DSSP file (Angstrom, degrees, kcal/mol; ACC not computed):
  #  RESIDUE AA STRUCTURE BP1 BP2  ACC     N-H-->O    O-->H-N    N-H-->O    O-->H-N    TCO  KAPPA ALPHA  PHI   PSI    X-CA   Y-CA   Z-CA
    1    1 A M              0   0    0      0, 0.0     2,-0.4     0, 0.0     0, 0.0   0.000 360.0 360.0 360.0 138.2  -57.4   -4.0   12.4
    2    2 A M        -     0   0    0      0, 0.0     2,-0.4     0, 0.0     0, 0.0  -0.740 360.0-144.3 -93.9 136.7  -53.6   -4.0   13.0
    3    3 A Q        -     0   0    0     -2,-0.4     2,-0.5     0, 0.0     0, 0.0  -0.793  14.9-128.1 -97.9 143.2  -51.1   -3.5   10.2
    4    4 A R        -     0   0    0     -2,-0.4     0, 0.0     1,-0.0     0, 0.0  -0.770  21.1-136.9 -89.7 130.4  -47.9   -5.4   10.2
    5    5 A L        -     0   0    0     -2,-0.5     3,-0.1     1,-0.1    -1,-0.0  -0.548  27.6-101.3 -82.2 150.2  -44.8   -3.2    9.8
    6    6 A P        -     0   0    0      0, 0.0     2,-1.0     0, 0.0    -1,-0.1  -0.260  48.8 -85.5 -65.1 160.1  -42.0   -4.3    7.5
    7    7 A N     >  -     0   0    0      1,-0.2     4,-1.6     2,-0.1     3,-0.4  -0.564  45.4-163.8 -69.2 102.2  -38.9   -5.9    9.0
    8    8 A L  H  > S+     0   0    0     -2,-1.0     4,-2.8     1,-0.2     5,-0.2   0.856  80.6  57.6 -64.5 -40.7  -36.9   -2.8    9.8
    9    9 A P  H  > S+     0   0    0      0, 0.0     4,-2.3     0, 0.0    -1,-0.2   0.898 108.1  48.8 -58.9 -37.2  -33.5   -4.3   10.3
   10   10 A I  H  > S+     0   0    0     -3,-0.4     4,-2.3     2,-0.2    -2,-0.2   0.921 112.2  47.9 -66.9 -42.4  -33.6   -5.8    6.8
   11   11 A L  H  X S+     0   0    0     -4,-1.6     4,-2.3     2,-0.2    -1,-0.2   0.900 111.5  50.7 -64.2 -40.1  -34.6   -2.4    5.3
   12   12 A A  H  X S+     0   0    0     -4,-2.8     4,-2.1     2,-0.2    -2,-0.2   0.915 110.2  49.5 -63.8 -42.4  -31.8   -0.7    7.3
   13   13 A A  H  X S+     0   0    0     -4,-2.3     4,-2.4    -5,-0.2    -2,-0.2   0.911 110.7  49.8 -63.4 -42.1  -29.3   -3.2    6.0
   14   14 A L  H  X S+     0   0    0     -4,-2.3     4,-2.6     1,-0.2    -1,-0.2   0.895 109.6  51.8 -63.3 -39.2  -30.4   -2.7    2.4
   15   15 A G  H  X S+     0   0    0     -4,-2.3     4,-2.5     2,-0.2    -1,-0.2   0.879 109.5  50.0 -63.6 -38.0  -30.2    1.0    2.8
   16   16 A T  H  X S+     0   0    0     -4,-2.1     4,-2.5     2,-0.2    -2,-0.2   0.924 111.4  47.7 -66.1 -44.5  -26.6    0.7    4.1
   17   17 A I  H  X S+     0   0    0     -4,-2.4     4,-2.1     2,-0.2    -2,-0.2   0.926 114.2  46.3 -63.3 -44.7  -25.6   -1.5    1.2
   18   18 A V  H  X S+     0   0    0     -4,-2.6     4,-2.0     1,-0.2    -1,-0.2   0.914 112.4  51.6 -63.3 -42.7  -27.2    0.9   -1.3
   19   19 A G  H  X S+     0   0    0     -4,-2.5     4,-1.7     1,-0.2    -2,-0.2   0.900 109.9  48.1 -62.2 -42.4  -25.6    3.9    0.4
   20   20 A L  H  X S+     0   0    0     -4,-2.5     4,-2.4     1,-0.2    -1,-0.2   0.892 109.4  53.8 -66.2 -38.5  -22.1    2.3    0.3
   21   21 A G  H  X S+     0   0    0     -4,-2.1     4,-1.3     1,-0.2    -1,-0.2   0.891 107.1  51.3 -61.9 -39.3  -22.6    1.4   -3.4
   22   22 A A  H  X S+     0   0    0     -4,-2.0     4,-0.8     1,-0.2    -1,-0.2   0.887 111.1  48.2 -65.2 -38.8  -23.4    5.0   -4.2
   23   23 A F  H >< S+     0   0    0     -4,-1.7     3,-0.6     1,-0.2    -2,-0.2   0.911 111.9  47.8 -69.4 -42.3  -20.3    6.3   -2.4
   24   24 A T  H 3< S+     0   0    0     -4,-2.4    -1,-0.2     1,-0.2    -2,-0.2   0.725 104.8  59.8 -74.9 -19.8  -17.9    3.8   -4.0
   25   25 A S  H 3< S+     0   0    0     -4,-1.3     2,-0.5     1,-0.2    -1,-0.2   0.744 110.2  43.2 -79.4 -21.6  -19.2    4.5   -7.5
   26   26 A Q  S << S-     0   0    0     -4,-0.8    -1,-0.2    -3,-0.6     0, 0.0  -0.966  79.9-149.9-126.5 115.2  -18.3    8.2   -7.3
   27   27 A K        -     0   0    0     -2,-0.5     3,-0.1    -3,-0.1    -3,-0.1  -0.547  28.9-100.5 -82.1 147.8  -15.0    9.1   -5.8
   28   28 A P    >   -     0   0    0      0, 0.0     3,-1.7     0, 0.0    -1,-0.1  -0.188  55.0 -75.1 -61.3 159.0  -14.6   12.5   -4.0
   29   29 A S  T 3  S+     0   0    0      1,-0.3    85,-3.1    85,-0.2     0, 0.0  -0.313 118.5   8.9 -57.0 131.0  -13.0   15.4   -5.8
   30   30 A G  T 3  S+     0   0    0     83,-0.2    -1,-0.3     1,-0.2    82,-0.1   0.700  87.9 179.7  72.5  20.0   -9.2   15.0   -6.2
   31   31 A Y    <   +     0   0    0     -3,-1.7     2,-0.3    82,-0.1    82,-0.2  -0.235   5.0 165.9 -57.4 137.3   -9.2   11.4   -4.8
   32   32 A E  E     -A  112   0A   0     80,-2.3    80,-3.0     2,-0.0     2,-0.5  -0.991  29.0-149.7-150.8 151.2   -5.9    9.7   -4.6
   33   33 A Q  E     -A  111   0A   0     -2,-0.3     2,-0.3    78,-0.2    78,-0.2  -0.993  22.7-176.4-119.9 128.1   -4.3    6.7   -3.1
   34   34 A K  E     -A  110   0A   0     76,-2.4    76,-2.0    -2,-0.5     2,-0.3  -0.887   6.4-164.7-125.3 156.6   -0.6    6.9   -2.1
   35   35 A I  E     +A  109   0A   0     -2,-0.3     2,-0.3    74,-0.2    74,-0.2  -0.989   9.2 173.8-140.7 146.2    1.8    4.4   -0.7
   36   36 A A  E     -A  108   0A   0     72,-2.0    72,-3.0    -2,-0.3     2,-0.3  -0.964  11.2-173.3-144.1 158.7    5.2    4.5    1.0
   37   37 A G  E     -A  107   0A   0     -2,-0.3     2,-0.3    70,-0.2    70,-0.2  -0.983  11.8-161.7-152.8 163.3    7.3    1.8    2.6
   38   38 A I  E     -A  106   0A   0     68,-2.3    68,-3.0    -2,-0.3     2,-0.5  -0.975  21.8-126.0-142.0 155.4   10.4    1.0    4.6
   39   39 A D  E     -A  105   0A   0     -2,-0.3     2,-0.5    66,-0.2    66,-0.2  -0.899  24.3-160.8-100.4 133.2   12.5   -2.1    5.3
   40   40 A V  E     -A  104   0A   0     64,-3.2    64,-2.4    -2,-0.5     3,-0.1  -0.963  12.5-135.3-118.8 121.4   13.0   -2.8    9.0
   41   41 A V    >   -     0   0    0     -2,-0.5     3,-1.5    62,-0.2    57,-0.3  -0.284  43.0 -73.3 -71.2 160.5   15.9   -5.1   10.0
   42   42 A A  T 3  S+     0   0    0      1,-0.2    57,-0.2    59,-0.2    -1,-0.2  -0.219 117.5  17.2 -55.4 136.4   15.3   -7.8   12.7
   43   43 A G  T 3  S+     0   0    0     55,-1.9     2,-0.3    57,-0.3    -1,-0.2   0.577 105.1 105.5  80.5  10.6   15.0   -6.5   16.2
   44   44 A N    <   -     0   0    0     -3,-1.5    54,-3.2    54,-0.5     2,-0.4  -0.789  63.5-126.5-122.3 164.6   14.2   -2.9   15.3
   45   45 A T  E     -C   97   0B   0     -2,-0.3     2,-0.3    52,-0.3    52,-0.3  -0.865  24.7-162.2-107.1 143.3   11.2   -0.6   15.2
   46   46 A G  E     -C   96   0B   0     50,-3.1    50,-2.3    -2,-0.4     2,-0.4  -0.945   9.8-159.3-127.6 149.9   10.3    1.3   12.0
   47   47 A V  E     -C   95   0B   0     -2,-0.3     2,-0.4    48,-0.2    48,-0.2  -0.996  12.7-178.6-125.1 129.2    8.1    4.3   11.3
   48   48 A A  E     -C   94   0B   0     46,-2.3    46,-2.4    -2,-0.4     2,-0.4  -0.991   1.0-176.1-128.3 138.5    6.7    5.0    7.9
   49   49 A E  E     -C   93   0B   0     -2,-0.4     2,-0.4    44,-0.2    44,-0.2  -0.980   8.8-165.4-130.9 145.0    4.5    8.0    6.8
   50   50 A V  E     -C   92   0B   0     42,-2.2    42,-2.3    -2,-0.4     2,-0.3  -1.000  16.9-147.0-129.2 132.9    2.9    8.8    3.5
   51   51 A L  E     -C   91   0B   0     -2,-0.4    40,-0.3    40,-0.2     2,-0.1  -0.724  11.9-120.8-105.1 147.5    1.6   12.3    2.8
   52   52 A C        -     0   0    0     38,-2.7    38,-0.2    -2,-0.3    37,-0.2  -0.440  44.0 -93.8 -71.6 155.1   -1.4   13.5    0.9
   53   53 A S    >   -     0   0    0      1,-0.2     3,-2.1    -2,-0.1    -1,-0.1  -0.314  65.8 -64.1 -64.7 157.9   -0.7   15.9   -2.0
   54   54 A G  T 3  S+     0   0    0      1,-0.3    -1,-0.2    -3,-0.1     3,-0.1  -0.137 122.4  11.8 -49.2 131.0   -0.9   19.6   -1.1
   55   55 A G  T 3  S+     0   0    0      1,-0.3    60,-0.6    -3,-0.1    -1,-0.3   0.346 101.8 113.2  84.2  -4.8   -4.3   20.8   -0.1
   56   56 A K  E <   -B  114   0A   0     -3,-2.1     2,-0.3    58,-0.2    -1,-0.3  -0.679  54.9-141.6-101.0 156.3   -5.8   17.3    0.3
   57   57 A K  E     -B  113   0A   0     56,-2.8    56,-1.7    -2,-0.3     2,-0.3  -0.867  23.0-106.3-116.7 148.3   -7.0   15.6    3.4
   58   58 A A  E     -B  112   0A   0     -2,-0.3    54,-0.3    54,-0.2     3,-0.1  -0.574  27.5-178.4 -73.9 128.5   -6.7   12.0    4.6
   59   59 A L  E     -     0   0A   0     52,-3.8     2,-0.3     1,-0.4    53,-0.2   0.675  66.6 -43.4 -94.3 -24.5   -9.9   10.0    4.4
   60   60 A G  E     -B  111   0A   0     51,-1.1    51,-2.8    22,-0.1    -1,-0.4  -0.959  57.6-172.2 173.6 177.0   -8.4    6.8    5.8
   61   61 A G  E     +B  110   0A   0     -2,-0.3     2,-0.3    49,-0.2    49,-0.2  -0.959   3.9 178.2-171.4-174.5   -5.4    4.6    5.5
   62   62 A G  E     -B  109   0A   0     47,-1.7    47,-2.7    -2,-0.3     2,-0.3  -0.948  19.2-113.6-178.7-163.8   -3.8    1.4    6.6
   63   63 A Y  E     -B  108   0A   0     -2,-0.3     2,-0.3    45,-0.2    45,-0.2  -0.957   3.8-150.6-152.0 165.7   -0.7   -0.9    6.2
   64   64 A K  E     -B  107   0A   0     43,-2.0    43,-3.0    -2,-0.3     2,-0.6  -0.982  12.0-149.7-142.3 132.4    0.6   -4.1    4.9
   65   65 A I  E     -B  106   0A   0     -2,-0.3     3,-0.5    41,-0.2    41,-0.2  -0.911  20.7-146.2-102.7 121.1    3.5   -6.1    6.4
   66   66 A G        +     0   0    0     39,-3.5    39,-0.2    -2,-0.6    -2,-0.0  -0.388  68.0  57.9 -82.5 161.6    5.5   -8.1    3.8
   67   67 A G  S    S-     0   0    0     37,-0.1    -1,-0.2    -2,-0.1    36,-0.0   0.406  96.2-103.8 103.6  -1.8    7.1  -11.4    4.3
   68   68 A G        -     0   0    0     -3,-0.5     2,-0.5     2,-0.0     0, 0.0  -0.153  46.1 -62.3  80.7-176.6    4.2  -13.6    5.4
   69   69 A I        -     0   0    0      5,-0.1     2,-0.3     6,-0.0     5,-0.1  -0.929  43.8-130.7-113.8 132.2    3.3  -14.9    8.9
   70   70 A L    >   -     0   0    0     -2,-0.5     3,-1.0     3,-0.3     5,-0.1  -0.610   8.3-139.8 -81.8 141.7    5.5  -17.2   10.8
   71   71 A I  T 3  S+     0   0    0     -2,-0.3    -1,-0.1     1,-0.2     3,-0.1   0.792  96.7  66.0 -70.0 -28.3    3.9  -20.3   12.3
   72   72 A T  T 3  S-     0   0    0      1,-0.2    -1,-0.2    -3,-0.0     2,-0.2   0.540 118.6 -69.1 -76.2  -5.5    5.8  -20.0   15.6
   73   73 A G  S <  S-     0   0    0     -3,-1.0    -3,-0.3     0, 0.0    -1,-0.2  -0.713  70.8 -39.1 139.3 170.7    4.1  -16.8   16.6
   74   74 A A        +     0   0    0     -2,-0.2     3,-0.1     1,-0.1    -5,-0.1  -0.443  41.4 177.1 -67.4 128.0    3.8  -13.1   15.8
   75   75 A D        +     0   0    0     -2,-0.2    24,-3.1     1,-0.1    25,-0.7   0.387  65.4  59.9-111.1   1.4    7.1  -11.6   14.8
   76   76 A V  E     -D   98   0B   0     22,-0.2     2,-0.5    23,-0.2    22,-0.2  -0.997  60.7-167.0-129.9 134.4    5.7   -8.1   14.1
   77   77 A A  E     -D   97   0B   0     20,-2.0    20,-2.8    -2,-0.4     2,-0.6  -0.983  11.0-150.9-121.0 122.2    3.9   -5.8   16.5
   78   78 A V  E     +D   96   0B   0     -2,-0.5    18,-0.3    18,-0.2     3,-0.1  -0.827  17.3 175.5 -93.6 120.4    2.0   -2.8   15.1
   79   79 A Y  E     +     0   0B   0     16,-2.7     2,-0.3    -2,-0.6    17,-0.2   0.712  65.7  16.2 -95.6 -25.7    1.9    0.0   17.7
   80   80 A E  E     +D   95   0B   0     15,-1.8    15,-2.2     2,-0.0    -1,-0.3  -0.980  43.6 166.4-153.6 136.8    0.3    2.7   15.6
   81   81 A S  E     +D   94   0B   0     -2,-0.3    13,-0.2    13,-0.2   -20,-0.1  -0.808  43.4 127.4-143.4 101.3   -1.7    3.1   12.4
   82   82 A S  E    S-D   93   0B   0     11,-2.1    11,-2.8    -2,-0.3   -20,-0.1  -0.934  72.1-103.8-153.6 166.9   -3.3    6.5   12.4
   83   83 A P  S    S+     0   0    0      0, 0.0     8,-0.6     0, 0.0     2,-0.5   0.425  82.5 114.4 -78.2   3.2   -3.8    9.8   10.5
   84   84 A R        +     0   0    0      9,-0.2     2,-0.3     6,-0.1    -2,-0.2  -0.624  43.3 176.6 -76.6 125.3   -1.2   11.4   12.8
   85   85 A V        -     0   0    0     -2,-0.5     8,-0.1     3,-0.2   -36,-0.0  -0.954  25.7-168.1-127.4 150.8    1.9   12.5   10.8
   86   86 A T  S    S+     0   0    0     -2,-0.3    -1,-0.1     1,-0.1    -2,-0.0   0.566  84.5  55.7-108.8 -14.3    5.0   14.3   12.0
   87   87 A S  S    S+     0   0    0    -37,-0.0     2,-0.3     0, 0.0    -1,-0.1   0.313 115.1   2.2-105.9   9.8    6.6   15.1    8.6
   88   88 A G  S    S-     0   0    0      1,-0.1    -3,-0.2   -38,-0.1     3,-0.1  -0.925  80.8 -84.2-169.8-167.5    3.7   17.0    6.9
   89   89 A T  S    S+     0   0    0      1,-0.3     2,-0.3    -2,-0.3    -4,-0.1   0.830 100.3   5.0 -90.7 -33.6    0.2   18.4    7.2
   90   90 A D  S    S+     0   0    0    -38,-0.2   -38,-2.7    -6,-0.1    -1,-0.3  -0.977  81.6  88.0-155.7 138.4   -1.9   15.3    6.4
   91   91 A G  E     -C   51   0B   0     -8,-0.6     2,-0.3    -2,-0.3   -40,-0.2  -0.952  64.4 -66.7 170.3-152.6   -1.4   11.7    5.7
   92   92 A W  E     -C   50   0B   0    -42,-2.3   -42,-2.2    -2,-0.3     2,-0.4  -0.968  34.4-161.1-135.3 149.6   -1.1    8.3    7.4
   93   93 A R  E     -CD  49  82B   0    -11,-2.8   -11,-2.1    -2,-0.3     2,-0.4  -0.973   4.8-170.6-133.3 142.0    1.5    6.8    9.8
   94   94 A I  E     -CD  48  81B   0    -46,-2.4   -46,-2.3    -2,-0.4     2,-0.4  -0.996   0.8-172.7-129.3 139.7    2.5    3.3   10.9
   95   95 A E  E     +CD  47  80B   0    -15,-2.2   -16,-2.7    -2,-0.4   -15,-1.8  -0.993  20.4 159.3-129.0 125.5    4.9    2.4   13.7
   96   96 A A  E     -CD  46  78B   0    -50,-2.3   -50,-3.1    -2,-0.4     2,-0.4  -0.983  32.3-131.9-147.0 153.5    5.7   -1.3   14.0
   97   97 A A  E     -CD  45  77B   0    -20,-2.8   -20,-2.0    -2,-0.3     2,-0.9  -0.901  10.9-144.5-109.3 135.1    8.4   -3.5   15.6
   98   98 A N  E     + D   0  76B   0    -54,-3.2   -55,-1.9    -2,-0.4   -54,-0.5  -0.854  24.6 170.6 -95.8 100.9   10.1   -6.3   13.7
   99   99 A R        +     0   0    0    -24,-3.1   -23,-0.2    -2,-0.9    -1,-0.1   0.319  48.2  95.6 -93.6   7.3   10.6   -8.9   16.5
  100  100 A G  S    S-     0   0    0    -25,-0.7   -57,-0.3     2,-0.2     4,-0.1  -0.012  84.6-110.6 -86.3-167.5   11.7  -11.6   14.0
  101  101 A T  S    S+     0   0    0    -59,-0.1     2,-0.3     2,-0.1   -59,-0.2   0.382  93.8  54.5-109.2   0.4   15.1  -12.8   12.8
  102  102 A T  S    S-     0   0    0    -61,-0.1    -2,-0.2   -62,-0.0   -59,-0.2  -0.919  93.6 -88.9-130.9 159.8   14.9  -11.4    9.2
  103  103 A A        -     0   0    0     -2,-0.3     2,-0.3   -61,-0.1   -62,-0.2  -0.334  41.7-160.2 -64.5 146.8   14.2   -8.0    7.7
  104  104 A R  E     -A   40   0A   0    -64,-2.4   -64,-3.2    -4,-0.1     2,-0.5  -0.953  13.0-130.8-129.2 149.9   10.5   -7.2    6.9
  105  105 A H  E     -A   39   0A   0     -2,-0.3   -39,-3.5   -66,-0.2     2,-0.5  -0.884  18.3-162.1-102.7 128.9    9.0   -4.6    4.6
  106  106 A F  E     -AB  38  65A   0    -68,-3.0   -68,-2.3    -2,-0.5     2,-0.4  -0.950   4.6-167.4-111.5 124.9    6.3   -2.3    6.0
  107  107 A D  E     -AB  37  64A   0    -43,-3.0   -43,-2.0    -2,-0.5     2,-0.4  -0.888   2.0-162.3-107.9 143.7    4.0   -0.5    3.6
  108  108 A V  E     -AB  36  63A   0    -72,-3.0   -72,-2.0    -2,-0.4     2,-0.3  -0.989   6.9-163.2-126.0 137.2    1.6    2.4    4.6
  109  109 A Y  E     -AB  35  62A   0    -47,-2.7   -47,-1.7    -2,-0.4     2,-0.3  -0.867   6.0-171.6-119.2 149.5   -1.3    3.6    2.5
  110  110 A V  E     -AB  34  61A   0    -76,-2.0   -76,-2.4    -2,-0.3     2,-0.5  -0.998  13.1-151.7-139.6 141.9   -3.4    6.7    2.6
  111  111 A L  E     +AB  33  60A   0    -51,-2.8   -52,-3.8    -2,-0.3   -51,-1.1  -0.959  27.7 179.6-108.7 125.3   -6.6    7.7    0.7
  112  112 A C  E     +AB  32  58A   0    -80,-3.0   -80,-2.3    -2,-0.5     2,-0.3  -0.844  11.5 167.6-127.8 159.6   -6.9   11.4    0.2
  113  113 A A  E     - B   0  57A   0    -56,-1.7   -56,-2.8    -2,-0.3     2,-0.3  -0.974  44.9 -81.9-159.7 165.8   -9.3   13.9   -1.4
  114  114 A N  E       B   0  56A   0    -85,-3.1   -85,-0.2    -2,-0.3   -58,-0.2  -0.581 360.0 360.0 -70.9 134.9  -10.0   17.6   -1.7
  115  115 A M              0   0    0    -60,-0.6    -1,-0.1    -2,-0.3   -59,-0.1   0.329 360.0 360.0-129.6 360.0  -12.0   18.7    1.4
Protein backbone atom coordinates (compact mmCIF):
# COMPACT_ATOMS: atom_id res chain seq x y z
CA UNK A 1 0.00 0.00 0.00
CA UNK A 2 1.28 3.49 -0.91
CA UNK A 3 1.23 6.32 1.62
CA UNK A 4 0.53 9.82 0.53
CA UNK A 5 3.09 12.40 1.68
CA UNK A 6 1.90 15.76 3.02
CA UNK A 7 2.07 18.75 0.71
CA UNK A 8 5.68 19.83 1.34
CA UNK A 9 5.52 23.37 -0.12
CA UNK A 10 2.71 24.25 2.30
CA UNK A 11 4.67 22.84 5.25
CA UNK A 12 7.79 24.74 4.16
CA UNK A 13 5.83 27.99 3.91
CA UNK A 14 4.34 27.46 7.38
CA UNK A 15 7.82 26.80 8.76
CA UNK A 16 9.07 30.02 7.22
CA UNK A 17 6.21 32.03 8.69
CA UNK A 18 6.71 30.49 12.14
CA UNK A 19 10.47 31.06 11.90
CA UNK A 20 10.06 34.73 11.00
CA UNK A 21 7.60 35.21 13.85
CA UNK A 22 10.11 33.78 16.30
CA UNK A 23 12.84 36.16 15.08
CA UNK A 24 10.70 39.29 15.22
CA UNK A 25 9.39 38.55 18.72
CA UNK A 26 12.92 38.59 20.19
CA UNK A 27 15.30 41.30 19.09
CA UNK A 28 19.05 40.59 19.01
CA UNK A 29 21.20 41.84 21.86
CA UNK A 30 21.80 45.59 21.68
CA UNK A 31 19.28 46.08 18.86
CA UNK A 32 18.88 49.66 17.65
CA UNK A 33 17.37 51.52 14.72
CA UNK A 34 19.00 54.78 13.71
CA UNK A 35 18.15 57.40 11.10
CA UNK A 36 19.92 60.30 9.44
CA UNK A 37 18.88 62.56 6.62
CA UNK A 38 19.90 65.32 4.26
CA UNK A 39 18.18 67.85 2.05
CA UNK A 40 19.31 67.78 -1.58
CA UNK A 41 18.65 70.81 -3.78
CA UNK A 42 17.30 70.39 -7.31
CA UNK A 43 19.79 69.06 -9.84
CA UNK A 44 22.27 67.72 -7.27
CA UNK A 45 23.37 64.39 -5.86
CA UNK A 46 23.41 63.66 -2.14
CA UNK A 47 25.08 61.06 0.06
CA UNK A 48 23.78 60.23 3.54
CA UNK A 49 25.24 57.76 6.01
CA UNK A 50 24.05 56.62 9.40
CA UNK A 51 26.39 54.74 11.71
CA UNK A 52 25.79 52.02 14.26
CA UNK A 53 26.80 52.76 17.83
CA UNK A 54 30.28 51.59 18.81
CA UNK A 55 30.77 47.82 18.73
CA UNK A 56 27.51 47.09 16.88
CA UNK A 57 27.12 45.71 13.36
CA UNK A 58 24.58 46.61 10.66
CA UNK A 59 21.91 43.95 10.13
CA UNK A 60 20.19 45.86 7.31
CA UNK A 61 19.02 49.26 6.24
CA UNK A 62 17.12 51.29 3.72
CA UNK A 63 15.93 54.73 2.75
CA UNK A 64 12.96 57.02 2.25
CA UNK A 65 12.74 59.91 -0.19
CA UNK A 66 10.46 62.69 1.05
CA UNK A 67 8.27 64.90 -1.07
CA UNK A 68 6.08 62.37 -2.85
CA UNK A 69 6.18 61.09 -6.40
CA UNK A 70 5.66 63.34 -9.39
CA UNK A 71 3.16 62.18 -12.02
CA UNK A 72 5.37 63.34 -14.91
CA UNK A 73 8.10 60.82 -14.19
CA UNK A 74 10.82 59.86 -11.76
CA UNK A 75 12.66 62.85 -10.38
CA UNK A 76 14.93 60.91 -8.00
CA UNK A 77 17.44 58.22 -8.94
CA UNK A 78 18.93 56.06 -6.18
CA UNK A 79 22.42 54.88 -7.12
CA UNK A 80 23.34 53.11 -3.90
CA UNK A 81 21.68 51.74 -0.78
CA UNK A 82 24.22 49.54 0.96
CA UNK A 83 26.08 48.70 4.17
CA UNK A 84 29.19 50.40 2.75
CA UNK A 85 30.11 53.50 4.74
CA UNK A 86 33.05 55.86 4.37
CA UNK A 87 32.74 57.82 7.60
CA UNK A 88 32.80 55.02 10.18
CA UNK A 89 33.11 51.32 10.82
CA UNK A 90 29.55 50.05 10.29
CA UNK A 91 26.24 51.52 9.15
CA UNK A 92 24.19 52.21 6.02
CA UNK A 93 24.69 54.55 3.06
CA UNK A 94 22.45 56.01 0.37
CA UNK A 95 23.50 57.95 -2.70
CA UNK A 96 20.77 59.51 -4.80
CA UNK A 97 20.28 62.25 -7.36
CA UNK A 98 17.54 64.85 -7.20
CA UNK A 99 16.65 65.37 -10.86
CA UNK A 100 13.60 67.46 -10.01
CA UNK A 101 13.04 71.19 -9.76
CA UNK A 102 12.57 71.41 -5.97
CA UNK A 103 14.62 70.32 -2.96
CA UNK A 104 13.99 66.77 -1.65
CA UNK A 105 14.74 65.19 1.72
CA UNK A 106 16.55 61.80 1.78
CA UNK A 107 16.44 59.66 4.95
CA UNK A 108 18.68 56.63 5.52
CA UNK A 109 17.98 53.95 8.14
CA UNK A 110 20.12 51.26 9.72
CA UNK A 111 19.25 48.34 12.02
CA UNK A 112 22.15 47.38 14.28
CA UNK A 113 22.91 44.85 17.02
CA UNK A 114 25.77 43.37 19.01
CA UNK A 115 27.45 40.65 17.00
